[in-house]
C-alpha angles and dihedrals in degrees: 000000000000121000115259116257110266122167102193113158133020118196121223108016094193131060147144120293089230086074125216092111113146115238137181123212120197124200141087139287091031098134097110097020130135125197130214133188109213086334097310111118123243114232138223091030115187127173128201110240089248088065090229101100125053124180129190148136124270120242123236114277137167116260115285139052126332130193113236116216127186120200131188135161086265096056144285137279133192119216113244090223121058124226111249114218114202 
């Protein structure tokens, strides 16, 4: 049985508005997950075989806060903390 989708920690929580900033997402059930920042998809997503570590690059976004949403075939989760574009 697959692990439930949990999006626990996003590192870092601040980045440039040009996008392309590397990030790490820690949680569980991330094996087939996608990540979006205010609806814009992150790129270059790669997930460790354990399904607990996901890495990717942030999309472009205007300065300010962006909601981070993680989706998988098993559901979706919104990060408690927003990503701050500077």
